[in-house]
Backbone and ligand atoms as CSV (ligand in chain L), in Angstrom:
chain,resi,resn,atom,element,x,y,z
A,1,UNK,N,N,11.746,1.928,-28.634
A,1,UNK,CA,C,12.558,2.445,-27.532
A,1,UNK,C,C,11.764,3.675,-26.906
A,2,UNK,N,N,11.672,3.658,-25.614
A,2,UNK,CA,C,11.053,4.832,-24.919
A,2,UNK,C,C,12.008,6.092,-24.994
A,3,UNK,N,N,11.649,7.103,-25.630
A,3,UNK,CA,C,12.518,8.291,-25.676
A,3,UNK,C,C,11.865,9.356,-24.735
A,4,UNK,N,N,12.521,9.712,-23.705
A,4,UNK,CA,C,11.979,10.678,-22.769
A,4,UNK,C,C,11.906,12.125,-23.331
A,5,UNK,N,N,10.770,12.784,-23.149
A,5,UNK,CA,C,10.576,14.137,-23.699
A,5,UNK,C,C,11.033,15.134,-22.619
A,6,UNK,N,N,11.110,14.682,-21.288
A,6,UNK,CA,C,11.370,15.594,-20.215
A,6,UNK,C,C,12.072,14.713,-19.110
A,7,UNK,N,N,12.855,15.473,-18.228
A,7,UNK,CA,C,13.447,14.733,-17.155
A,7,UNK,C,C,12.418,14.023,-16.249
A,8,UNK,N,N,11.239,14.676,-16.128
A,8,UNK,CA,C,10.155,14.133,-15.243
A,8,UNK,C,C,9.735,12.807,-15.846
A,9,UNK,N,N,9.576,12.697,-17.226
A,9,UNK,CA,C,9.192,11.419,-17.856
A,9,UNK,C,C,10.168,10.341,-17.518
A,10,UNK,N,N,11.513,10.705,-17.508
A,10,UNK,CA,C,12.533,9.706,-17.159
A,10,UNK,C,C,12.335,9.138,-15.772
A,11,UNK,N,N,12.110,9.985,-14.812
A,11,UNK,CA,C,11.869,9.617,-13.468
A,11,UNK,C,C,10.670,8.651,-13.314
A,12,UNK,N,N,9.634,9.056,-13.938
A,12,UNK,CA,C,8.370,8.215,-13.930
A,12,UNK,C,C,8.678,6.844,-14.570
A,13,UNK,N,N,9.397,6.836,-15.623
A,13,UNK,CA,C,9.792,5.595,-16.374
A,13,UNK,C,C,10.595,4.725,-15.403
A,14,UNK,N,N,11.494,5.342,-14.677
A,14,UNK,CA,C,12.402,4.614,-13.702
A,14,UNK,C,C,11.507,3.888,-12.645
A,15,UNK,N,N,10.538,4.662,-12.136
A,15,UNK,CA,C,9.681,4.064,-11.080
A,15,UNK,C,C,8.790,2.975,-11.612
A,16,UNK,N,N,8.342,3.152,-12.928
A,16,UNK,CA,C,7.450,2.116,-13.510
A,16,UNK,C,C,8.278,0.843,-13.673
A,17,UNK,N,N,9.523,1.064,-14.030
A,17,UNK,CA,C,10.397,-0.152,-14.256
A,17,UNK,C,C,10.637,-0.921,-12.946
A,18,UNK,N,N,10.823,-0.177,-11.895
A,18,UNK,CA,C,10.980,-0.793,-10.626
A,18,UNK,C,C,9.830,-1.466,-10.061
A,19,UNK,N,N,8.512,-0.885,-10.371
A,19,UNK,CA,C,7.350,-1.474,-9.916
A,19,UNK,C,C,7.116,-2.750,-10.750
A,20,UNK,N,N,7.383,-2.754,-12.025
A,20,UNK,CA,C,7.174,-3.921,-12.911
A,20,UNK,C,C,8.146,-5.094,-12.333
A,21,UNK,N,N,9.400,-4.717,-12.029
A,21,UNK,CA,C,10.401,-5.634,-11.657
A,21,UNK,C,C,10.024,-6.279,-10.249
A,22,UNK,N,N,9.404,-5.507,-9.308
A,22,UNK,CA,C,9.050,-6.054,-8.044
A,22,UNK,C,C,7.857,-7.019,-8.215
A,23,UNK,N,N,7.010,-6.837,-9.216
A,23,UNK,CA,C,5.812,-7.635,-9.372
A,23,UNK,C,C,6.089,-8.844,-10.250
A,24,UNK,N,N,7.231,-9.087,-10.802
A,24,UNK,CA,C,7.386,-10.108,-11.802
A,24,UNK,C,C,8.691,-10.844,-11.479
A,25,UNK,N,N,8.699,-12.117,-11.056
A,25,UNK,CA,C,9.937,-12.865,-10.743
A,25,UNK,C,C,10.881,-13.022,-12.016
A,26,UNK,N,N,10.278,-12.972,-13.219
A,26,UNK,CA,C,11.173,-13.051,-14.378
A,26,UNK,C,C,11.640,-11.827,-14.961
A,27,UNK,N,N,11.354,-10.621,-14.314
A,27,UNK,CA,C,11.734,-9.411,-14.874
A,27,UNK,C,C,13.315,-9.242,-14.798
A,28,UNK,N,N,13.857,-8.611,-15.879
A,28,UNK,CA,C,15.339,-8.461,-15.897
A,28,UNK,C,C,15.884,-7.561,-14.821
A,29,UNK,N,N,15.050,-6.811,-14.262
A,29,UNK,CA,C,15.490,-5.851,-13.121
A,29,UNK,C,C,15.115,-6.332,-11.745
A,30,UNK,N,N,14.711,-7.603,-11.701
A,30,UNK,CA,C,14.303,-8.117,-10.320
A,30,UNK,C,C,15.508,-8.240,-9.399
A,31,UNK,N,N,16.668,-8.515,-9.952
A,31,UNK,CA,C,17.861,-8.573,-9.055
A,31,UNK,C,C,18.501,-7.221,-9.067
A,32,UNK,N,N,18.789,-6.763,-7.904
A,32,UNK,CA,C,19.453,-5.430,-7.658
A,32,UNK,C,C,20.828,-5.650,-7.069
A,33,UNK,N,N,21.744,-4.689,-7.283
A,33,UNK,CA,C,22.971,-4.572,-6.546
A,33,UNK,C,C,22.733,-3.653,-5.446
A,34,UNK,N,N,23.056,-4.146,-4.216
A,34,UNK,CA,C,22.910,-3.249,-3.033
A,34,UNK,C,C,24.362,-2.862,-2.535
A,35,UNK,N,N,24.572,-1.570,-2.521
A,35,UNK,CA,C,25.924,-1.099,-2.059
A,35,UNK,C,C,25.672,-0.522,-0.665
A,36,UNK,N,N,26.520,-0.842,0.247
A,36,UNK,CA,C,26.526,-0.351,1.617
A,36,UNK,C,C,27.928,0.204,1.912
A,37,UNK,N,N,28.065,0.749,3.055
A,37,UNK,CA,C,29.375,1.209,3.481
A,37,UNK,C,C,29.824,0.390,4.731
A,38,UNK,N,N,31.036,-0.089,4.588
A,38,UNK,CA,C,31.601,-1.099,5.646
A,38,UNK,C,C,32.866,-0.488,6.199
A,39,UNK,N,N,32.717,0.206,7.317
A,39,UNK,CA,C,33.949,0.877,7.938
A,39,UNK,C,C,34.731,1.715,6.880
A,40,UNK,N,N,33.967,2.591,6.232
A,40,UNK,CA,C,34.503,3.497,5.210
A,40,UNK,C,C,34.829,2.888,3.823
A,41,UNK,N,N,34.511,1.571,3.736
A,41,UNK,CA,C,34.812,0.934,2.420
A,41,UNK,C,C,33.428,0.546,1.826
A,42,UNK,N,N,33.418,0.368,0.429
A,42,UNK,CA,C,32.161,-0.042,-0.233
A,42,UNK,C,C,32.038,-1.594,-0.071
A,43,UNK,N,N,30.794,-2.032,-0.024
A,43,UNK,CA,C,30.459,-3.512,-0.043
A,43,UNK,C,C,29.215,-3.546,-0.921
A,44,UNK,N,N,29.256,-4.546,-1.919
A,44,UNK,CA,C,28.078,-4.714,-2.772
A,44,UNK,C,C,27.761,-6.136,-2.945
A,45,UNK,N,N,26.425,-6.394,-3.159
A,45,UNK,CA,C,25.946,-7.739,-3.335
A,45,UNK,C,C,24.529,-7.689,-3.971
A,46,UNK,N,N,24.113,-8.891,-4.438
A,46,UNK,CA,C,22.803,-9.036,-5.115
A,46,UNK,C,C,21.729,-9.271,-4.205
A,47,UNK,N,N,20.535,-8.611,-4.467
A,47,UNK,CA,C,19.375,-8.817,-3.666
A,47,UNK,C,C,18.168,-8.862,-4.546
A,48,UNK,N,N,17.140,-9.543,-4.198
A,48,UNK,CA,C,15.910,-9.582,-4.942
A,48,UNK,C,C,15.013,-8.394,-4.537
A,49,UNK,N,N,14.484,-7.699,-5.532
A,49,UNK,CA,C,13.585,-6.619,-5.262
A,49,UNK,C,C,12.180,-7.200,-5.036
A,50,UNK,N,N,11.648,-7.025,-3.795
A,50,UNK,CA,C,10.419,-7.710,-3.532
A,50,UNK,C,C,9.174,-6.835,-3.595
A,51,UNK,N,N,9.398,-5.530,-3.449
A,51,UNK,CA,C,8.258,-4.544,-3.322
A,51,UNK,C,C,8.770,-3.205,-3.754
A,52,UNK,N,N,7.933,-2.545,-4.524
A,52,UNK,CA,C,8.211,-1.127,-4.891
A,52,UNK,C,C,6.954,-0.374,-4.840
A,53,UNK,N,N,6.967,0.765,-4.146
A,53,UNK,CA,C,5.754,1.629,-4.083
A,53,UNK,C,C,6.252,3.034,-4.355
A,54,UNK,N,N,6.023,3.507,-5.594
A,54,UNK,CA,C,6.559,4.796,-6.069
A,54,UNK,C,C,6.006,5.967,-5.309
A,55,UNK,N,N,4.600,5.847,-4.848
A,55,UNK,CA,C,4.052,6.920,-4.230
A,55,UNK,C,C,4.693,7.280,-2.763
A,56,UNK,N,N,5.263,6.210,-2.202
A,56,UNK,CA,C,5.965,6.482,-0.939
A,56,UNK,C,C,7.539,6.345,-1.047
A,57,UNK,N,N,7.928,6.047,-2.286
A,57,UNK,CA,C,9.378,5.956,-2.641
A,57,UNK,C,C,10.032,4.859,-1.899
A,58,UNK,N,N,9.279,3.726,-1.683
A,58,UNK,CA,C,9.751,2.650,-0.968
A,58,UNK,C,C,10.239,1.451,-1.886
A,59,UNK,N,N,11.347,0.890,-1.541
A,59,UNK,CA,C,11.784,-0.359,-2.141
A,59,UNK,C,C,12.075,-1.333,-0.928
A,60,UNK,N,N,11.584,-2.516,-1.164
A,60,UNK,CA,C,11.795,-3.556,-0.030
A,60,UNK,C,C,12.450,-4.798,-0.555
A,61,UNK,N,N,13.340,-5.350,0.318
A,61,UNK,CA,C,14.050,-6.579,0.114
A,61,UNK,C,C,13.939,-7.415,1.309
A,62,UNK,N,N,14.192,-8.764,1.171
A,62,UNK,CA,C,14.127,-9.566,2.375
A,62,UNK,C,C,15.664,-9.883,2.738
A,63,UNK,N,N,15.949,-10.036,3.980
A,63,UNK,CA,C,17.232,-10.538,4.354
A,63,UNK,C,C,17.291,-11.215,5.727
A,64,UNK,N,N,18.562,-11.547,6.137
A,64,UNK,CA,C,18.773,-12.166,7.331
A,64,UNK,C,C,19.394,-11.224,8.358
A,65,UNK,N,N,18.784,-11.205,9.532
A,65,UNK,CA,C,19.377,-10.197,10.520
A,65,UNK,C,C,20.796,-10.435,10.888
A,66,UNK,N,N,21.205,-11.617,10.705
A,66,UNK,CA,C,22.627,-11.975,11.024
A,66,UNK,C,C,23.658,-11.619,9.968
A,67,UNK,N,N,23.142,-11.108,8.841
A,67,UNK,CA,C,24.099,-10.853,7.769
A,67,UNK,C,C,24.882,-9.581,7.907
A,68,UNK,N,N,26.091,-9.537,7.230
A,68,UNK,CA,C,27.009,-8.375,7.257
A,68,UNK,C,C,26.273,-7.143,6.778
A,69,UNK,N,N,25.455,-7.319,5.793
A,69,UNK,CA,C,24.807,-6.052,5.238
A,69,UNK,C,C,23.940,-5.448,6.222
A,70,UNK,N,N,23.182,-6.207,7.065
A,70,UNK,CA,C,22.311,-5.640,8.068
A,70,UNK,C,C,23.144,-4.866,9.150
A,71,UNK,N,N,24.295,-5.468,9.464
A,71,UNK,CA,C,25.145,-4.786,10.470
A,71,UNK,C,C,25.656,-3.492,9.837
A,72,UNK,N,N,25.916,-3.536,8.513
A,72,UNK,CA,C,26.452,-2.295,7.813
A,72,UNK,C,C,25.369,-1.249,7.736
A,73,UNK,N,N,24.114,-1.668,7.447
A,73,UNK,CA,C,23.026,-0.656,7.375
A,73,UNK,C,C,22.678,-0.179,8.752
A,74,UNK,N,N,22.878,-1.024,9.762
A,74,UNK,CA,C,22.606,-0.430,11.161
A,74,UNK,C,C,23.681,0.593,11.414
A,75,UNK,N,N,24.837,0.449,10.989
A,75,UNK,CA,C,25.964,1.400,11.353
A,75,UNK,C,C,25.919,2.610,10.452
A,76,UNK,N,N,25.366,2.459,9.260
A,76,UNK,CA,C,25.219,3.585,8.307
A,76,UNK,C,C,24.001,3.239,7.371
A,77,UNK,N,N,22.999,4.004,7.576
A,77,UNK,CA,C,21.697,3.757,6.854
A,77,UNK,C,C,21.641,4.116,5.486
A,78,UNK,N,N,22.719,4.855,4.983
A,78,UNK,CA,C,22.810,5.216,3.526
A,78,UNK,C,C,23.139,3.967,2.650
A,79,UNK,N,N,22.398,3.898,1.567
A,79,UNK,CA,C,22.582,2.807,0.637
A,79,UNK,C,C,22.308,3.198,-0.778
A,80,UNK,N,N,22.861,2.456,-1.652
A,80,UNK,CA,C,22.554,2.714,-3.118
A,80,UNK,C,C,22.231,1.258,-3.754
A,81,UNK,N,N,21.089,1.341,-4.545
A,81,UNK,CA,C,20.617,0.133,-5.251
A,81,UNK,C,C,20.730,0.410,-6.756
A,82,UNK,N,N,21.208,-0.635,-7.427
A,82,UNK,CA,C,21.398,-0.432,-8.829
A,82,UNK,C,C,20.893,-1.645,-9.764
A,83,UNK,N,N,20.171,-1.299,-10.763
A,83,UNK,CA,C,19.694,-2.339,-11.715
A,83,UNK,C,C,20.091,-1.976,-13.163
A,84,UNK,N,N,20.175,-2.850,-13.996
A,84,UNK,CA,C,20.444,-2.676,-15.454
A,84,UNK,C,C,19.504,-3.495,-16.274
A,85,UNK,N,N,18.736,-2.770,-17.165
A,85,UNK,CA,C,17.863,-3.538,-18.040
A,85,UNK,C,C,18.581,-3.786,-19.344
A,86,UNK,N,N,19.033,-4.919,-19.745
A,86,UNK,CA,C,19.868,-5.057,-20.918
A,86,UNK,C,C,19.138,-4.817,-22.294
A,87,UNK,N,N,17.819,-5.209,-22.323
A,87,UNK,CA,C,17.111,-4.913,-23.577
A,87,UNK,C,C,16.879,-3.480,-23.820
A,88,UNK,N,N,16.532,-2.774,-22.691
A,88,UNK,CA,C,16.281,-1.294,-22.869
A,88,UNK,C,C,17.574,-0.511,-22.764
A,89,UNK,N,N,18.603,-1.199,-22.368
A,89,UNK,CA,C,19.968,-0.516,-22.182
A,89,UNK,C,C,19.796,0.598,-21.218
A,90,UNK,N,N,19.163,0.334,-20.095
A,90,UNK,CA,C,18.799,1.381,-19.140
A,90,UNK,C,C,19.351,0.974,-17.770
A,91,UNK,N,N,20.100,1.969,-17.175
A,91,UNK,CA,C,20.698,1.779,-15.797
A,91,UNK,C,C,19.963,2.628,-14.840
A,92,UNK,N,N,19.603,2.050,-13.713
A,92,UNK,CA,C,18.854,2.846,-12.671
A,92,UNK,C,C,19.603,2.804,-11.384
A,93,UNK,N,N,19.914,3.926,-10.819
A,93,UNK,CA,C,20.530,3.959,-9.478
A,93,UNK,C,C,19.617,4.682,-8.587
A,94,UNK,N,N,19.384,4.021,-7.388
A,94,UNK,CA,C,18.550,4.604,-6.380
A,94,UNK,C,C,19.320,4.775,-5.136
A,95,UNK,N,N,19.425,6.098,-4.680
A,95,UNK,CA,C,20.082,6.329,-3.353
A,95,UNK,C,C,19.054,6.451,-2.388
A,96,UNK,N,N,19.270,5.835,-1.164
A,96,UNK,CA,C,18.186,5.766,-0.327
A,96,UNK,C,C,18.723,5.604,1.160
A,97,UNK,N,N,17.788,5.876,2.064
A,97,UNK,CA,C,18.135,5.694,3.584
A,97,UNK,C,C,17.394,4.400,3.942
A,98,UNK,N,N,17.987,3.537,4.674
A,98,UNK,CA,C,17.318,2.257,5.014
A,98,UNK,C,C,16.791,2.212,6.428
A,99,UNK,N,N,15.806,1.404,6.594
A,99,UNK,CA,C,15.449,0.971,7.989
A,99,UNK,C,C,15.277,-0.551,7.901
A,100,UNK,N,N,15.362,-1.215,8.991
A,100,UNK,CA,C,15.299,-2.679,9.053
A,100,UNK,C,C,14.119,-3.021,9.907
A,101,UNK,N,N,13.197,-3.672,9.305
A,101,UNK,CA,C,11.921,-4.031,10.057
A,101,UNK,C,C,12.005,-5.612,10.393
A,102,UNK,N,N,11.706,-5.895,11.616
A,102,UNK,CA,C,11.648,-7.299,12.100
A,102,UNK,C,C,10.181,-7.665,12.490
A,103,UNK,N,N,9.356,-6.753,12.602
A,103,UNK,CA,C,7.983,-7.006,13.018
A,103,UNK,C,C,6.997,-5.981,12.380
A,104,UNK,N,N,5.712,-6.168,12.599
A,104,UNK,CA,C,4.770,-5.365,11.858
A,104,UNK,C,C,4.070,-6.108,10.721
A,105,UNK,N,N,2.988,-5.578,10.259
A,105,UNK,CA,C,2.201,-6.260,9.272
A,105,UNK,C,C,2.933,-6.599,7.966
A,106,UNK,N,N,3.782,-5.489,7.475
A,106,UNK,CA,C,4.537,-5.789,6.277
A,106,UNK,C,C,5.479,-6.941,6.348
A,107,UNK,N,N,6.172,-7.007,7.503
A,107,UNK,CA,C,7.175,-8.116,7.759
A,107,UNK,C,C,6.450,-9.358,7.860
A,108,UNK,N,N,5.373,-9.485,8.636
A,108,UNK,CA,C,4.603,-10.650,8.833
A,108,UNK,C,C,4.002,-11.217,7.434
A,109,UNK,N,N,3.549,-10.249,6.640
A,109,UNK,CA,C,2.990,-10.632,5.326
A,109,UNK,C,C,4.067,-11.184,4.511
A,110,UNK,N,N,5.225,-10.618,4.513
A,110,UNK,CA,C,6.328,-11.008,3.702
A,110,UNK,C,C,6.679,-12.467,4.136
A,111,UNK,N,N,6.809,-12.716,5.407
A,111,UNK,CA,C,7.141,-14.051,5.871
A,111,UNK,C,C,6.075,-15.112,5.486
A,112,UNK,N,N,4.774,-14.651,5.595
A,112,UNK,CA,C,3.749,-15.593,5.251
A,112,UNK,C,C,3.856,-15.918,3.716
A,113,UNK,N,N,4.418,-15.045,2.939
A,113,UNK,CA,C,4.427,-15.333,1.422
A,113,UNK,C,C,5.637,-16.213,1.114
A,114,UNK,N,N,6.462,-16.526,1.981
A,114,UNK,CA,C,7.579,-17.452,1.717
A,114,UNK,C,C,7.163,-18.836,1.786
A,115,UNK,N,N,7.656,-19.753,0.909
A,115,UNK,CA,C,7.355,-21.132,0.996
A,115,UNK,C,C,8.355,-21.800,1.975
A,116,UNK,N,N,8.093,-23.035,2.439
A,116,UNK,CA,C,8.939,-23.698,3.453
A,116,UNK,C,C,10.352,-23.687,3.116
A,117,UNK,N,N,10.680,-23.927,1.874
A,117,UNK,CA,C,12.059,-23.988,1.482
A,117,UNK,C,C,12.753,-22.721,1.714
A,118,UNK,N,N,12.036,-21.630,1.306
A,118,UNK,CA,C,12.657,-20.225,1.490
A,118,UNK,C,C,12.798,-19.889,2.968
A,119,UNK,N,N,11.852,-20.363,3.756
A,119,UNK,CA,C,11.880,-20.175,5.266
A,119,UNK,C,C,13.143,-20.824,5.851
A,120,UNK,N,N,13.377,-22.031,5.376
A,120,UNK,CA,C,14.537,-22.791,5.935
A,120,UNK,C,C,15.847,-22.006,5.726
A,121,UNK,N,N,15.967,-21.159,4.818
A,121,UNK,CA,C,17.238,-20.363,4.529
A,121,UNK,C,C,17.556,-19.536,5.742
A,122,UNK,N,N,16.570,-19.208,6.560
A,122,UNK,CA,C,16.742,-18.418,7.710
A,122,UNK,C,C,17.118,-19.113,9.019
A,123,UNK,N,N,17.224,-20.428,8.836
A,123,UNK,CA,C,17.604,-21.260,10.056
A,123,UNK,C,C,19.150,-21.218,10.291
A,124,UNK,N,N,19.486,-21.645,11.552
A,124,UNK,CA,C,20.883,-21.663,11.787
A,124,UNK,C,C,21.320,-23.120,11.324
A,125,UNK,N,N,22.145,-23.106,10.229
A,125,UNK,CA,C,22.527,-24.362,9.697
A,125,UNK,C,C,23.434,-25.301,10.460
A,126,UNK,N,N,23.987,-24.700,11.521
A,126,UNK,CA,C,24.842,-25.406,12.425
A,126,UNK,C,C,24.021,-26.287,13.399
A,127,UNK,N,N,22.725,-25.961,13.492
A,127,UNK,CA,C,21.933,-26.694,14.544
A,127,UNK,C,C,21.719,-28.165,14.135
A,128,UNK,N,N,22.003,-29.116,15.058
A,128,UNK,CA,C,21.754,-30.510,14.713
A,128,UNK,C,C,20.330,-30.856,14.830
A,129,UNK,N,N,19.489,-30.169,15.598
A,129,UNK,CA,C,18.143,-30.370,15.806
A,129,UNK,C,C,17.246,-29.893,14.667
A,130,UNK,N,N,16.160,-30.614,14.386
A,130,UNK,CA,C,15.235,-30.023,13.388
A,130,UNK,C,C,14.654,-28.799,14.029
A,131,UNK,N,N,15.103,-27.670,13.553
A,131,UNK,CA,C,14.688,-26.410,14.159
A,131,UNK,C,C,13.208,-26.038,13.942
A,132,UNK,N,N,12.695,-25.268,14.790
A,132,UNK,CA,C,11.318,-24.808,14.666
A,132,UNK,C,C,11.252,-23.564,13.673
A,133,UNK,N,N,10.135,-23.381,13.004
A,133,UNK,CA,C,10.006,-22.302,12.143
A,133,UNK,C,C,10.137,-20.958,12.788
A,134,UNK,N,N,9.754,-20.953,14.102
A,134,UNK,CA,C,9.831,-19.646,14.799
A,134,UNK,C,C,11.290,-19.165,14.963
A,135,UNK,N,N,12.198,-20.128,14.959
A,135,UNK,CA,C,13.596,-19.748,15.068
A,135,UNK,C,C,14.045,-19.157,13.773
A,136,UNK,N,N,13.577,-19.571,12.650
A,136,UNK,CA,C,13.847,-18.983,11.380
A,136,UNK,C,C,13.307,-17.592,11.261
A,137,UNK,N,N,12.049,-17.501,11.745
A,137,UNK,CA,C,11.379,-16.198,11.730
A,137,UNK,C,C,12.142,-15.103,12.423
A,138,UNK,N,N,12.765,-15.516,13.480
A,138,UNK,CA,C,13.483,-14.576,14.273
A,138,UNK,C,C,14.678,-13.916,13.475
A,139,UNK,N,N,15.148,-14.656,12.547
A,139,UNK,CA,C,16.321,-14.188,11.768
A,139,UNK,C,C,15.862,-13.393,10.465
A,140,UNK,N,N,14.633,-13.416,10.178
A,140,UNK,CA,C,14.114,-12.799,8.999
A,140,UNK,C,C,13.860,-11.261,9.164
A,141,UNK,N,N,14.184,-10.467,8.179
A,141,UNK,CA,C,13.905,-9.076,8.329
A,141,UNK,C,C,13.692,-8.520,6.885
A,142,UNK,N,N,13.050,-7.418,6.989
A,142,UNK,CA,C,12.633,-6.659,5.770
A,142,UNK,C,C,13.597,-5.401,5.712
A,143,UNK,N,N,14.245,-5.249,4.522
A,143,UNK,CA,C,15.130,-4.128,4.364
A,143,UNK,C,C,14.287,-3.059,3.570
A,144,UNK,N,N,14.014,-1.949,4.217
A,144,UNK,CA,C,13.133,-0.918,3.624
A,144,UNK,C,C,14.042,0.242,3.251
A,145,UNK,N,N,13.956,0.591,1.960
A,145,UNK,CA,C,14.733,1.687,1.452
A,145,UNK,C,C,13.859,2.837,1.069
A,146,UNK,N,N,14.046,3.992,1.658
A,146,UNK,CA,C,13.351,5.135,1.328
A,146,UNK,C,C,14.233,5.956,0.318
A,147,UNK,N,N,13.707,6.018,-0.930
A,147,UNK,CA,C,14.623,6.572,-2.042
A,147,UNK,C,C,14.477,8.001,-1.995
A,148,UNK,N,N,15.697,8.719,-2.034
A,148,UNK,CA,C,15.657,10.227,-2.103
A,148,UNK,C,C,16.235,10.703,-3.432
A,149,UNK,N,N,17.016,9.842,-4.126
A,149,UNK,CA,C,17.630,10.252,-5.403
A,149,UNK,C,C,17.541,9.087,-6.381
A,150,UNK,N,N,17.091,9.377,-7.577
A,150,UNK,CA,C,16.979,8.389,-8.692
A,150,UNK,C,C,17.779,8.855,-9.866
A,151,UNK,N,N,18.707,8.028,-10.365
A,151,UNK,CA,C,19.552,8.393,-11.530
A,151,UNK,C,C,19.242,7.329,-12.657
A,152,UNK,N,N,18.763,7.875,-13.708
A,152,UNK,CA,C,18.289,6.968,-14.866
A,152,UNK,C,C,19.245,7.326,-16.070
A,153,UNK,N,N,19.901,6.272,-16.552
A,153,UNK,CA,C,20.735,6.506,-17.797
A,153,UNK,C,C,20.301,5.530,-18.829
A,154,UNK,N,N,20.019,6.062,-20.046
A,154,UNK,CA,C,19.637,5.362,-21.177
A,154,UNK,C,C,20.701,5.476,-22.262
A,155,UNK,N,N,21.212,4.262,-22.566
A,155,UNK,CA,C,22.303,4.230,-23.605
A,155,UNK,C,C,21.640,4.234,-24.978
A,156,UNK,N,N,22.092,5.067,-25.838
A,156,UNK,CA,C,21.489,5.228,-27.141
A,156,UNK,C,C,22.498,5.668,-28.164
A,157,UNK,N,N,22.540,5.048,-29.335
A,157,UNK,CA,C,23.457,5.404,-30.374
A,157,UNK,C,C,23.373,6.845,-30.856
A,158,UNK,N,N,22.165,7.446,-30.651
A,158,UNK,CA,C,21.973,8.840,-31.075
A,158,UNK,C,C,22.464,9.841,-29.940
A,159,UNK,N,N,22.922,9.265,-28.821
A,159,UNK,CA,C,23.392,10.069,-27.704
A,159,UNK,C,C,22.757,9.589,-26.374
A,160,UNK,N,N,23.609,9.316,-25.454
A,160,UNK,CA,C,23.082,8.766,-24.175
A,160,UNK,C,C,22.269,9.876,-23.498
A,161,UNK,N,N,21.259,9.446,-22.715
A,161,UNK,CA,C,20.476,10.394,-21.924
A,161,UNK,C,C,20.579,9.995,-20.484
A,162,UNK,N,N,20.806,11.050,-19.659
A,162,UNK,CA,C,20.891,10.736,-18.162
A,162,UNK,C,C,20.124,11.751,-17.472
A,163,UNK,N,N,19.315,11.371,-16.454
A,163,UNK,CA,C,18.489,12.198,-15.634
A,163,UNK,C,C,18.650,11.899,-14.223
A,164,UNK,N,N,18.766,12.929,-13.422
A,164,UNK,CA,C,18.781,12.742,-11.956
A,164,UNK,C,C,17.585,13.375,-11.360
A,165,UNK,N,N,16.906,12.625,-10.501
A,165,UNK,CA,C,15.739,13.149,-9.723
A,165,UNK,C,C,16.000,13.162,-8.250
A,166,UNK,N,N,15.751,14.265,-7.663
A,166,UNK,CA,C,15.978,14.369,-6.202
A,166,UNK,C,C,14.701,14.600,-5.547
A,167,UNK,N,N,14.369,13.980,-4.453
A,167,UNK,CA,C,13.061,14.254,-3.801
A,167,UNK,C,C,13.290,15.195,-2.649
A,168,UNK,N,N,12.506,16.314,-2.670
A,168,UNK,CA,C,12.616,17.357,-1.634
A,168,UNK,C,C,11.257,17.729,-1.129
A,169,UNK,N,N,11.196,18.829,-0.490
A,169,UNK,CA,C,9.943,19.346,0.163
A,169,UNK,C,C,8.827,19.475,-0.832
A,170,UNK,N,N,9.181,19.855,-2.073
A,170,UNK,CA,C,8.077,20.047,-3.139
A,170,UNK,C,C,8.014,18.949,-4.096
A,171,UNK,N,N,8.473,17.781,-3.619
A,171,UNK,CA,C,8.373,16.589,-4.471
A,171,UNK,C,C,9.713,16.294,-5.301
A,172,UNK,N,N,9.520,15.681,-6.457
A,172,UNK,CA,C,10.692,15.294,-7.254
A,172,UNK,C,C,11.168,16.592,-8.099
A,173,UNK,N,N,12.382,16.868,-8.107
A,173,UNK,CA,C,13.057,17.858,-8.923
A,173,UNK,C,C,13.995,17.151,-9.787
A,174,UNK,N,N,13.740,17.218,-11.128
A,174,UNK,CA,C,14.694,16.339,-11.994
A,174,UNK,C,C,15.370,17.210,-13.058
A,175,UNK,N,N,16.483,16.735,-13.453
A,175,UNK,CA,C,17.232,17.495,-14.494
A,175,UNK,C,C,18.065,16.565,-15.370
A,176,UNK,N,N,18.332,17.032,-16.611
A,176,UNK,CA,C,19.228,16.233,-17.488
A,176,UNK,C,C,20.623,16.402,-16.954
A,177,UNK,N,N,21.400,15.259,-17.070
A,177,UNK,CA,C,22.847,15.335,-16.627
A,177,UNK,C,C,23.763,14.901,-17.886
A,178,UNK,N,N,24.963,15.385,-17.868
A,178,UNK,CA,C,25.995,14.880,-18.706
A,178,UNK,C,C,27.283,15.157,-18.116
A,179,UNK,N,N,28.137,14.198,-18.020
A,179,UNK,CA,C,28.006,12.755,-18.382
A,179,UNK,C,C,27.041,12.082,-17.466
L,1,FMN,C1,C,20.779,-14.141,-7.461
L,1,FMN,C2,C,20.968,-13.814,-5.993
L,1,FMN,C3,C,19.892,-13.303,-5.282
L,1,FMN,C4,C,20.129,-13.011,-3.858
L,1,FMN,N1,N,19.065,-12.460,-3.218
L,1,FMN,C5,C,19.231,-12.128,-1.913
L,1,FMN,C6,C,18.212,-11.495,-1.097
L,1,FMN,O1,O,17.103,-11.186,-1.690
L,1,FMN,N2,N,18.484,-11.152,0.102
L,1,FMN,C7,C,19.602,-11.495,0.744
L,1,FMN,O2,O,19.766,-11.237,1.938
L,1,FMN,N3,N,20.689,-12.057,0.049
L,1,FMN,C8,C,20.467,-12.412,-1.253
L,1,FMN,N4,N,21.490,-12.954,-1.956
L,1,FMN,C9,C,22.743,-13.283,-1.309
L,1,FMN,C10,C,23.556,-11.965,-1.196
L,1,FMN,O3,O,23.924,-11.482,-2.425
L,1,FMN,C11,C,24.850,-12.098,-0.356
L,1,FMN,O4,O,25.690,-12.977,-0.897
L,1,FMN,C12,C,24.509,-12.574,1.078
L,1,FMN,O5,O,23.302,-12.136,1.483
L,1,FMN,C13,C,25.583,-12.137,2.033
L,1,FMN,O6,O,25.830,-10.809,1.951
L,1,FMN,P1,P,26.442,-9.922,3.103
L,1,FMN,O7,O,27.605,-10.653,3.624
L,1,FMN,O8,O,26.930,-8.700,2.349
L,1,FMN,O9,O,25.344,-9.620,4.016
L,1,FMN,C14,C,21.371,-13.280,-3.221
L,1,FMN,C15,C,22.411,-13.722,-4.071
L,1,FMN,C16,C,22.263,-14.002,-5.368
L,1,FMN,C17,C,23.412,-14.513,-6.229
């Protein structure tokens, strides 16, 4: 078990975990819960973590422009993403501000990386015609989360450990928390 010697170590550990998850389809933290705000109420659902860049504090997921979550993020850009690693007994919560990208190289690269079956998910299923791929591409978007707060909780029989890191003008500032 990784035992953090400092809160900074915990935040680094959290980012390493997210980077590993984004790069490995079989990783236990590849699936994240995304919470948004929907007219003052919470809404939560599962998303695949596609990309993580700790140096820029970015997490990326793919989605459909027509979905409720996109409307909710357009109305309120604040979001929280959560994963739990069952073997490590580690919970990670990332609070973030979101932007939705429909064009640009990152979005184009993401679309290029999808196979035909995945691309078809972005079609209008009500259409009786064999739709063109360009119609599906118009519905595809990249959800970009800029993380400003990371909360890492490690469950341990010797005593749980929790660290919160906040990103500010001088970088990450982290501290132990209880509970
Ligand atoms: C295992 C799993 C992975 C999913 N991955 C994604 C994803 O990467 N992107 C996405 O938009 N929806 C994904 N979904 C579907 C969403 O959880 C959700 O049901 C759907 O997008 C509609 O959500 P909304 O109405 O809140 O927008 C996934 C669902 C499951 C069960």
